[in-house]
C-alpha positions in Angstrom: 27.8 -10.2 20.1 25.0 -7.7 20.6 26.6 -5.2 18.2 26.8 -8.0 15.5 23.2 -8.9 16.2 22.1 -5.3 15.6 24.2 -5.2 12.4 22.8 -8.5 11.0 19.2 -7.8 11.8 19.2 -4.4 10.1 19.2 -6.0 6.6 17.4 -6.2 3.3 17.7 -8.8 0.6 19.0 -8.1 -2.9 16.0 -8.3 -5.3 15.9 -11.8 -6.7 15.1 -10.6 -10.2 18.2 -8.4 -10.0 20.3 -11.4 -8.8 18.9 -13.6 -11.6 19.5 -11.0 -14.3 23.1 -10.4 -13.1 23.8 -14.1 -13.3 22.3 -14.4 -16.8 24.4 -11.4 -17.9 27.5 -13.3 -16.8 28.3 -11.5 -13.6 30.1 -13.7 -11.0 28.2 -12.8 -7.8 30.4 -15.2 -5.7 33.6 -13.3 -6.8 31.9 -9.9 -6.4 30.8 -10.7 -2.8 34.2 -12.2 -2.0 36.1 -9.2 -3.2 33.6 -7.0 -1.3 34.3 -8.9 1.9 30.7 -10.1 2.2 29.6 -13.7 2.9 27.7 -14.8 -0.3 24.9 -16.3 1.8 23.8 -12.8 2.8 23.1 -11.8 -0.8 19.7 -13.4 -0.5 19.3 -13.7 3.3 20.0 -10.0 3.8 22.5 -7.2 3.5 23.0 -4.1 5.7 22.7 -0.8 3.9 26.5 -0.4 4.1 27.0 -3.9 2.7 24.5 -3.3 -0.1 26.4 -0.1 -1.2 29.8 -2.0 -0.9 28.5 -4.9 -3.1 27.0 -2.6 -5.7 30.2 -0.6 -5.8 32.3 -3.7 -6.2 30.0 -5.0 -9.0 30.4 -1.7 -10.7 34.2 -1.8 -10.4 34.5 -5.4 -11.6 32.0 -5.1 -14.5 33.6 -2.0 -15.8 30.4 -1.3 -17.6 28.7 2.1 -17.0 25.6 0.7 -18.9 25.1 -2.1 -16.4 21.8 -0.6 -15.1 20.3 -0.8 -18.6 21.2 -4.5 -18.9 20.2 -6.1 -15.6 16.6 -4.7 -15.5 15.3 -5.9 -18.8 13.5 -9.1 -17.7 11.1 -9.8 -14.8 10.3 -13.4 -13.7 7.0 -13.3 -11.8 8.1 -16.3 -9.8 10.9 -14.2 -8.3 8.8 -11.2 -7.3 8.7 -10.4 -3.6 5.4 -9.5 -1.9 5.3 -5.8 -2.9 6.0 -7.0 -6.5 3.2 -9.5 -6.4 0.9 -6.8 -4.9 1.7 -4.6 -7.9 1.3 -7.5 -10.3 -2.3 -8.3 -9.3 -3.5 -4.7 -9.4 -6.3 -3.9 -11.9 -4.4 -1.2 -13.8 -0.9 0.1 -14.3 -1.4 3.3 -12.5 -2.5 1.4 -9.3 0.4 -1.0 -9.8 3.1 1.7 -10.2 1.7 3.6 -7.2 2.1 0.5 -5.1 5.6 -0.1 -6.4 6.6 3.6 -5.7 5.8 3.1 -2.0 8.7 0.7 -1.6 11.5 2.4 -3.6 12.7 4.6 -0.7 12.9 1.6 1.6 15.0 -0.6 -0.7 16.9 1.8 -3.0 17.3 4.9 -0.9 15.6 7.4 -3.2 12.0 8.4 -3.9 9.8 8.2 -7.0 6.9 10.6 -7.4 4.1 10.4 -9.9 3.0 13.7 -11.4 0.3 14.5 -14.0 1.5 17.0 -16.6 -1.1 17.8 -19.2 -1.8 14.7 -21.3 1.2 12.9 -19.7 2.0 11.1 -16.5 5.6 11.6 -15.3 7.5 9.2 -13.1 10.2 11.3 -11.4 13.1 9.7 -9.5 15.1 11.9 -7.1 18.6 10.4 -7.4 20.5 13.3 -5.8 21.4 11.3 -2.7 23.0 8.6 -4.8 24.9 10.7 -7.3 28.0 11.1 -5.1 28.7 7.4 -5.9 30.0 6.4 -9.4 27.1 4.0 -9.9 24.3 6.4 -8.8 23.0 7.0 -12.3 23.1 3.2 -13.1 20.6 2.7 -10.2 18.2 5.1 -12.0 18.7 3.2 -15.3 17.9 0.0 -13.5 14.6 1.4 -12.0 13.3 2.8 -15.3 14.3 -0.3 -17.2 12.6 -2.6 -14.7 9.4 -0.5 -14.8 9.3 -1.0 -18.6 9.8 -4.7 -18.2 7.0 -4.8 -15.6 4.6 -2.9 -17.9 5.3 -5.3 -20.8 4.7 -8.3 -18.5 1.5 -7.2 -16.9 -0.2 -5.7 -20.0 1.2 -7.9 -22.8 1.5 -4.6 -24.7 4.6 -2.8 -26.0 4.1 0.3 -24.0 6.8 2.9 -24.4 7.5 6.3 -22.8 6.7 9.4 -24.8 9.8 11.2 -23.5 12.5 11.0 -20.9 14.8 13.5 -19.1 17.8 12.3 -17.1 20.1 14.1 -14.7 23.2 12.3 -15.9 25.5 13.8 -18.5 25.2 12.4 -22.0 27.1 9.1 -22.0 29.0 7.3 -24.8 26.2 4.6 -25.0 23.3 6.9 -26.0 22.2 4.3 -28.6 21.5 1.8 -25.8 19.1 4.3 -24.2 17.4 4.7 -27.6 17.1 1.0 -28.1 15.8 0.4 -24.6 13.2 3.2 -24.3 12.4 4.1 -28.0 11.6 7.7 -27.2 13.2 11.1 -27.2 15.7 11.4 -24.3 17.5 14.5 -23.0 20.5 14.4 -20.7 22.0 16.8 -18.2 18.4 17.8 -17.1 17.4 19.1 -13.7 15.4 16.0 -12.9 14.9 12.3 -13.9 11.6 11.9 -15.7 10.0 9.0 -17.7 6.6 10.1 -19.1 3.7 8.1 -20.5 0.4 9.0 -22.1 -2.5 9.0 -19.7 -4.2 6.3 -21.8 -1.1 4.0 -21.6 -0.5 4.7 -18.0 -4.1 3.5 -17.1 -3.9 0.3 -19.1 -5.5 -2.7 -17.7 -3.3 -5.5 -16.4 -3.9 -9.0 -17.7 -2.3 -10.2 -14.4 -5.1 -8.7 -12.3 -6.4 -11.1 -9.6 -9.0 -9.5 -7.4 -9.2 -12.4 -5.0 -5.5 -12.1 -4.2 -5.5 -8.4 -3.4 -6.9 -8.4 0.1 -4.4 -10.8 1.7 -1.5 -9.4 -0.4 -2.5 -5.9 0.9 -2.4 -7.2 4.4 1.0 -8.8 3.9 2.4 -5.6 2.4 1.0 -3.6 5.2 2.8 -6.0 7.6 6.0 -5.7 5.6 5.9 -2.0 5.6 5.4 -2.0 9.3 8.3 -4.5 9.8 10.7 -2.4 7.5 10.0 0.6 9.7 10.1 -1.5 12.9 13.3 -1.4 14.9 12.0 -4.0 17.4 13.9 -7.2 17.7 10.8 -9.3 16.6 10.1 -7.1 13.6 13.7 -7.4 12.5 13.9 -11.2 13.1 10.8 -11.5 11.0 12.6 -9.9 8.1 15.4 -12.5 8.4 12.8 -15.3 8.2 10.9 -13.6 5.3 14.1 -13.4 3.2 15.1 -17.0 3.8 14.5 -19.0 0.6 14.3 -22.3 2.6 12.9 -22.8 6.1 13.5 -26.5 6.5 16.4 -26.2 8.9 15.4 -22.9 10.6 15.2 -23.0 14.4 15.9 -20.7 17.2 19.3 -22.2 17.6 20.2 -21.9 13.8 18.9 -18.3 13.7 21.0 -17.4 16.7 24.1 -18.9 15.1 23.4 -17.0 11.9 23.0 -13.8 13.9 26.2 -14.5 16.0 24.3 -14.2 19.3 23.5 -16.8 21.9 20.2 -18.6 21.8 19.3 -17.5 25.3 19.9 -13.8 24.4 17.8 -14.0 21.3 15.0 -15.8 23.2 15.1 -13.2 26.0 14.9 -10.3 23.7 11.9 -11.7 21.9 10.2 -12.5 25.2 10.7 -8.8 26.3 8.5 -8.0 23.3 5.9 -10.7 24.2 6.9 -12.7 21.1 8.2 -16.2 20.5 10.3 -17.6 17.7 7.6 -20.2 17.1 4.9 -17.5 16.6 7.1 -15.6 14.2 8.0 -18.7 12.2 4.3 -19.8 12.0 3.2 -16.4 10.7 6.0 -16.2 8.1 5.1 -19.7 6.9 1.4 -18.7 6.6 2.3 -15.6 4.5 4.8 -17.5 2.3 2.3 -20.3 1.6 -0.5 -18.0 0.6 1.8 -16.0 -1.6 3.3 -19.1 -3.3 -0.1 -20.8 -3.9 -1.3 -17.9 -6.0 1.2 -19.1 -8.7 -0.2 -21.9 -10.8 3.2 -23.6 -11.2 3.8 -24.0 -7.4 4.2 -27.6 -6.4 2.4 -28.2 -3.1 4.8 -31.0 -2.0 7.9 -28.9 -2.8 6.3 -25.9 -1.0 5.6 -27.9 2.2 9.2 -29.2 2.1 10.6 -25.7 1.7 8.5 -24.3 4.5 9.9 -26.9 6.9 6.9 -29.2 7.4 7.6 -32.9 8.0 4.9 -34.0 5.5 2.5 -32.5 3.1 -0.4 -33.5 5.4 1.2 -31.5 8.2 1.2 -28.5 5.8 -2.5 -29.1 4.8 -3.5 -29.1 8.5 -1.5 -25.9 9.2 -3.1 -24.2 6.1 -6.6 -25.1 7.3 -5.8 -23.6 10.7 -4.4 -20.4 9.2 -7.2 -19.8 6.6 -10.2 -21.9 7.5 -10.1 -23.5 4.1 -8.2 -26.3 2.4 -5.3 -25.8 0.0 -7.3 -27.1 -2.9 -10.2 -24.8 -2.3 -7.9 -21.9 -2.0 -6.1 -22.7 -5.3 -9.4 -23.2 -7.1 -10.5 -19.8 -6.0 -7.3 -18.3 -7.5 -7.6 -20.2 -10.8 -11.3 -19.1 -11.0 -10.1 -15.5 -11.1 
């Protein structure tokens, strides 16, 4: 059981915008996960690195479409963004936002993105060499660059396009798809992956900028970065809670069942780190509530229900304890921005 606990805790969720776009493109995630030998519930609650690679590989095999990366990154729904995505969304300018996004790429996708100024251009360079031994390695690069373009259009409400691109992949049969997507000169079989923007475009202001939201999102992202690098049992249990879309039925017992470990063992290992399940759950609820309430469309009753509170009044009391202010006052402050 301990081995299975270690395996299940070392997980990361598949990005919800990626899941949504795959479903909209007609990909059967249930079938893909079944053929990959992965329980479908773990697609959102968390996959180990090995499971992630297996799932992506199986999706590649079933889709039979080498252009899949260009097709599943075209749209971004802000309601589906995770905390790092929201932190980028509320940044004042694109350069700040992309810098925030780049910090998380190695932790989720396994390769790095560096930002380099080159004369009158700013180049976004993705080092994909570690992924190129897999048949879908280049598709992961396509997905990243396509998603960045979608993010820029969302946050600036402008049709910003690259000035040029260079890709490590050999020239494919679907070159026209690249031209349609990026609308700029593209060279293949290059030494590095580069997507370049003019300095002016790269420093564009974001219409989604929310100064009042930045401090607590910054704190949440710092906590998440710490947790992603944290091999402690409490840090890793926190990740399971943070990736659970619904906390209504979450308990120490249910979490222990999910992780295939006894409740006593999980409780003991948390206690060894001077942490309790109740404290972890309370903190995840706090962060989730503050993040959700920054979105105008969030329904407070639904939010209280999803966070596992017995009534909306219980949620109101908890929020006042967490923040020192009421839900309504907090929401007014967001809308004023």
